[in-house]
N, C-alpha and C positions, 0 to 999 in steps of 0.2 A: 511142586507148586500146588497150593490149595485150589479147590474148585469152588466157585461161587454158589451159594445156596440162594437161588433167585426168589424163593418164597420169603426169605428174610430180607433180601435186597430190593424188594419192591419199593419203588420210589415213594417217599413219604411226602404228603402235602404239608408244607411247613406250618401253615396256619389254618388247619381244619378246625373249625369251632366245635367245642363240646356241645353246644346247643345252638338253636336257631334264634337269632335276634328278630323279634317281631317287627314287621314293617310299620306298624302303628307307632313305634317308638321314634321313627324318623322325625316326626313333627315336634317331638319333645327335645331334640338335641340342639335346636337353634342353628343348624348347619345344613347345607344342601350340597349335593354332588351333581354337577351338570351331566345330564345324560348324553349330550352330544359330544362333549370334549373329554369327559372323564376327570375334569379338574375339580379340586375341592376348593370352595370359595368361603371367605369369611362372612360372618353374618352381622358383625358389629356388636354382638352381645359380649359383655365382659363380666366376670364375677366380682363381687365385692363383699365386704363384711356385712353389708346391709341388705343384700338381695335375699328374697325369700321366695320359696316355691311351695305349693301344696304338698302335704305329706305323701299323698299317693303318687305325685309326680317324682318326689325325691326317691321314693321306693323304686320306681321304674328306672330312674337314672342309675341308681345303685345296682340294679339288676343287670343293666347293660355292662357296667364295669366288671361285675362279678363273673358274668358270662365270658368275657374276654380273659380274665385271670384264670378261670377254669380251663379254657382252651390252652393257655400257656402251661398249666399244670399237667395237662394231658400230653403236651409236647415234651415236657421234662420226662414224663414216664416213658415215652417212646425212646428218648435219648438214653435213658438208663437201660432199657432193654437191648438196644444196639450195643451199648458199652459192655454189657454182660456177655454178649455174643462175640466180643472181641473186634467189633467193627468200629475202631476208634475214630476214624475220620468222619464217618456218618454220625456217630455220637457227638463229636465236637461240633459238627454243623448244627445239629439240633440243639445242643446245649448253648452254643453261641447265639443262635437265633432267639432262643428262649430268654437268655440273659439280657440281650440288648433290648428286647421288647419289655421285659419285666422292669429292668432298671430305668428305662425311659419313662414308663408309666409312673413308677414310684417317684422319680425326680419331679415329674410334672405335678403329681399330687402334693409333694413338698412345697413346690413353688406356689401352688394355689392356696395351700394352708397359710403360707406367709402373707400372701396378698389379702387373705381374709383376717389378718391380724394375729395369727399364731406365731409365737416366738419373737424375741427381741431382734434376732437376726435370722437370715435364711440358713446360715450354717447351723444355728441352734435347732432349727426344724429338721434339717437333714440328718444331724446326728452322726457325722463321720462317714456316711455312705457316699457312693459315687455322685459327683455333682458337676460333671462336665459332659456336654453333649457329644463332643468328639470322642472322648474315652469310652462313653457308653455305646456309641455307634460301633466302635472297634471291637466290641465284644462279639459281634456277629453282623458283618455288613450285609448279609442276606436280608436282614430285617429292615422294613421301611419305617418302623414305628418310632425310632428316635427322631426322625424328621417330623412325623405326624404330631407326636406329643410336644416337641419343641414348638411347632407351629401353634398348637393350642395355647401354650404358655405365652408366646409372643402376642397372640390375638387377645388373650385375656388381659395382657398388660398394655393394650392399645397400639401395638406395633404391627399394624395391618400389613404393610409391605413385607416386613420380615416374615410374617406368618405365611403369606401367599408364596413367598419364595421357598419356604419349607414344604408347603403342600405341593408345589410344582416339582420339587425334587423327589418327593415321596411317590408321586403318582406314576412315575416312569418305572418303578420297581414292580415287576409282575407278582411279587409276594403280597401286595396289598390286598387285604380281604375286602370283598364287596361289602359296602355299608360300613367301612371303617369310620366314616364321618359320624356314626352314632356314638363313637367313643368320646365325642366332645361333651357328652352328658356329664363327664366328670367335672367340667367347669361350672356346672349348675348345682353341684352337690353342696350341702351345708357342711359346716366344720365336723360335727359328729360322724356324718356319713363318709367324709373324706378320711377321717381317722380310721374308720372300720376298713375302708378300701386299702389304706396304707398298711394296716396290720396284715392283711392277706398278702399284699405284695412283698413286704419285708420277710415274711415267712417263707415265701417261695424263693426270694432272692437268696436267703441264707442257705436253702437246700441246694440251689444251683452252685453257689460258690464253694460249697463244701466238696464238690466233685469237679468243678470246672474253674481253672485259674484264669483270671484276666491276662491278656497278653502283655509281656514286658515291653515289646516294641511293636509298633503298628504303622501302617502306611497312612498318609494324610487322608482325612475324611473327604469323600467325593460322592456325589449322587449316583455315579456309575459303578461304585464298588461292589454292587450286588452281581455284576456281570463278569463271569469268569473269562470270557473272551477278551473283554476290555482290560481286565487285570493282566492277562498274559501279554497283551499288546504293550502295556506300560513297562512290564519287565523287559520286553524285547527292546523298547526304546532306550531304557537305561543302558543295555549292553551295546546298542548302536552308538551311544555317546561315549561309552567307556567300556571296552570289551572285557576289562578285568574286574568290573564292579559287580561281582557275582552276588555278594551278600545283599546289596540293595535290590537287585533283580529278584533274588530268592524270596524276599518278603512279599512281593506281588504274587509269585507262583504259589507260595504257601496260602495266601489269602484266596487264590483261585480254587485251591482244594477245599478250603473252609466254606466257600459259598456254593460250590458245586462238587461234592465228593463222588459224583457218578461219572465224571468224564476222565478218561484215561490220559488225555493230553495234559491235564493239570499235574498229574503225578509224574508224567514223563518230563515235564519242565523242571520240577523239583529234582528228580533223579539226575538229570543232565547237569544241572548246576552243582549238585553235590559231587559229581564226578570231577568237574573242573576244580572244585574246592578241595580235592583229594580226601574226600570222606566217603569211601565206598560203602561203609556199613549203612549210612543214611540213604545212599543211592539205592542199595539193594532193598532196603525197607520200603521205600516208595514204589519200586518196581513190583515187589511182591504184593503190597497192599493194593496198588492200582490194578494189577492183573486179576486179583481176587474179585474186584468189583467190575472191571471192564476187561474180560479175558480176550476179547477180539481186538483190542487197541493195537494198531499197527506200530505206533510210536513206542509204546511200552515193550512190545515183542522185539522190536529192533534193538532197543537198549539191552534187553535181556540177552539177545544173541551176542552183542558186543561184550557184555560182562562175562558170559560163559566162555567166549573165545579167549578173553584175557586170562581167565582162571586156568585155562589149559596150557597156556604158554609157560 
């Protein structure tokens, strides 16, 4: 059994910004975050083809967008490092988080460009890239940013209730960066600035998808999907309703690993289901990978003992 290198396995903060966003930019975003409730509220401002802002303000708004994109690029680099070290589950967690955040921001920029008069149709602006919030969220449910950027688009389109619903769903996710409301600056960018931001996003998007494939099958979108304990509970509920529905339950346990690759119980759930599905090779892989990351896991060590006992028979 491999031994974990804890200097490599130090838990990575999924959204550590590459730079600090200046507090003075808060007034430029047109968005506020309530200090007492932590909720994000709409401001009523919407972008249009006719809105204009001073050049220095546009530069500040674009700087906010670029700072966030740079933080996502740094997260991609961390994922690549973990992948080169053979820690595929942690790499997938970081790749998925980066992919969901990047594609959500890019799709929001596409929608804003269309609202400002770019393209005969939204599909023309998007150009064949992902254009569904649910599929984008499924790239990495640990990311709260599909809900946040969807909310920005809803608010920009005048759908205040839908926007607030997205913000309420995003804010319960502990991965939300402080001052994420600053990102609403993208709704105030002019067309040339939006195109520059999109170019950076599509470049990063292409890098991500060169090494990280979107899932073929995924669970329904839910604001609680960032929570591995909640995901495991959904898997157990499926089995409570149909004790042989291993494949459906497995989807939830696999997502649990994807949103929290540091918890041995998530690997143990996958391994157990693969045993029931008569796939010992996959079960052993999850046991080995889980014990490498969480060597003291009681559930994984119990399964290991069962597998070793069966091998001796």
